[in-house]
C-alpha positions as CSV (number, residue, x, y, z in Angstrom):
1,M,-54.8,18.4,-41.1
2,F,-54.1,18.4,-37.4
3,I,-51.4,15.7,-37.5
4,N,-47.9,16.6,-38.5
5,N,-46.1,14.6,-41.1
6,A,-43.6,12.0,-39.8
7,Y,-40.3,12.4,-41.5
8,A,-37.3,10.0,-41.3
9,Q,-34.6,10.9,-38.8
10,A,-31.3,12.2,-39.9
11,A,-28.6,9.6,-40.7
12,A,-26.6,8.4,-37.7
13,A,-23.1,9.7,-37.3
14,P,-20.4,7.5,-38.6
15,A,-18.9,5.0,-36.1
16,Q,-15.7,6.1,-34.5
17,D,-12.4,4.4,-35.2
18,G,-11.8,1.3,-33.0
19,F,-8.7,2.7,-31.3
20,V,-10.3,6.1,-30.6
21,Q,-13.3,4.4,-29.0
22,Y,-11.2,2.6,-26.4
23,L,-8.9,5.5,-25.7
24,P,-10.7,6.7,-22.5
25,L,-10.7,3.2,-21.1
26,F,-6.9,3.0,-21.7
27,A,-6.4,6.4,-20.1
28,L,-8.3,5.2,-17.0
29,V,-6.2,2.1,-16.7
30,V,-3.0,4.2,-16.9
31,V,-4.2,6.6,-14.3
32,F,-5.2,3.7,-12.0
33,Y,-1.8,2.2,-12.4
34,F,0.1,5.4,-11.4
35,L,-2.2,6.4,-8.6
36,V,-2.9,3.0,-7.0
37,L,-0.8,0.1,-8.1
38,R,2.6,1.6,-8.4
39,P,2.7,3.3,-4.9
40,Q,1.3,0.1,-3.4
41,T,4.0,-2.1,-4.9
42,K,6.7,0.4,-3.9
43,R,5.5,0.4,-0.3
44,A,5.4,-3.4,-0.3
45,K,9.0,-3.6,-1.5
46,E,10.1,-1.1,1.2
47,L,8.3,-3.1,3.9
48,K,9.9,-6.4,2.8
49,A,13.4,-4.8,2.8
50,M,12.8,-3.4,6.2
51,T,11.6,-6.7,7.7
52,E,14.6,-8.6,6.2
53,A,17.0,-6.1,7.6
54,L,15.7,-6.4,11.2
55,Q,18.5,-7.2,13.7
56,R,19.0,-7.4,17.4
57,G,19.0,-4.0,19.1
58,D,16.7,-2.3,16.7
59,E,13.9,-0.1,18.2
60,V,10.6,-0.9,16.5
61,L,7.0,0.1,16.4
62,T,4.5,-2.7,15.9
63,M,1.2,-2.4,14.1
64,G,-0.5,-2.6,17.5
65,G,1.3,0.6,18.5
66,M,3.8,-1.0,20.9
67,L,7.3,0.3,21.1
68,G,10.1,-2.1,21.9
69,L,13.6,-3.3,21.4
70,V,14.3,-6.3,19.2
71,T,16.1,-9.1,21.3
72,K,15.9,-12.1,19.0
73,V,15.3,-12.5,15.3
74,H,14.0,-15.7,13.8
75,D,12.9,-16.6,10.2
76,Q,9.3,-15.3,10.5
77,Y,9.2,-14.1,14.1
78,V,10.9,-11.4,16.2
79,S,11.1,-11.2,20.0
80,V,10.5,-7.7,21.2
81,E,11.2,-6.4,24.7
82,L,8.5,-3.9,25.6
83,A,9.7,-3.3,29.2
84,Q,12.3,-4.8,31.5
85,N,11.5,-8.5,31.7
86,V,8.5,-8.2,29.4
87,E,9.1,-9.8,26.1
88,V,6.7,-10.7,23.4
89,T,7.1,-12.6,20.1
90,V,5.5,-11.1,17.0
91,Q,5.5,-11.8,13.4
92,K,8.0,-9.8,11.3
93,S,5.1,-8.6,9.1
94,S,3.5,-6.9,12.2
95,I,6.5,-4.6,12.5
96,Q,5.3,-1.2,11.2
97,S,8.6,0.7,11.3
98,V,12.1,0.7,12.6
99,L,12.7,3.8,14.8
100,P,16.0,5.8,15.1
101,K,18.2,4.7,18.0
102,G,17.4,6.4,21.3
103,T,13.7,6.9,20.5
104,I,12.4,4.8,23.4
105,G,14.9,6.3,25.8
106,S,13.7,9.8,24.9
107,I,10.0,8.9,25.5
108,K,10.5,7.6,29.0
C-alpha cells in the first residue's frame, strides 16, 4: 500500500562496435603526435645539423647565455673565446644557436 512496486530496469543499450569504441583514444594519440612529438623531433634534427656544421670563426650563444667566437672545433667539444685571452671549452650540445656574423661586435 505505501511501497511502490519494483519494476525491472530497461534493457541496456547495445555495445558499440569495437573500432568506434577506440576512436577517441586513436584521435588523442594523433593529436599528441602532431602537437608534441613531431615538433620535438624536428627541433632535435635542426640542433644536430647546427652542431655538426660548427666551424672556426662562428659566433655562438651557449645555453648558459654566453656569447663567444668559436676558435677550435673538436669531435664533441668546442673552444669558445668569450673575451680577448679568455677561452673556454664547452660541449657541442651546449651551443644553443649560431649568431649572424658581426653580432658580438655590434653589442660591444
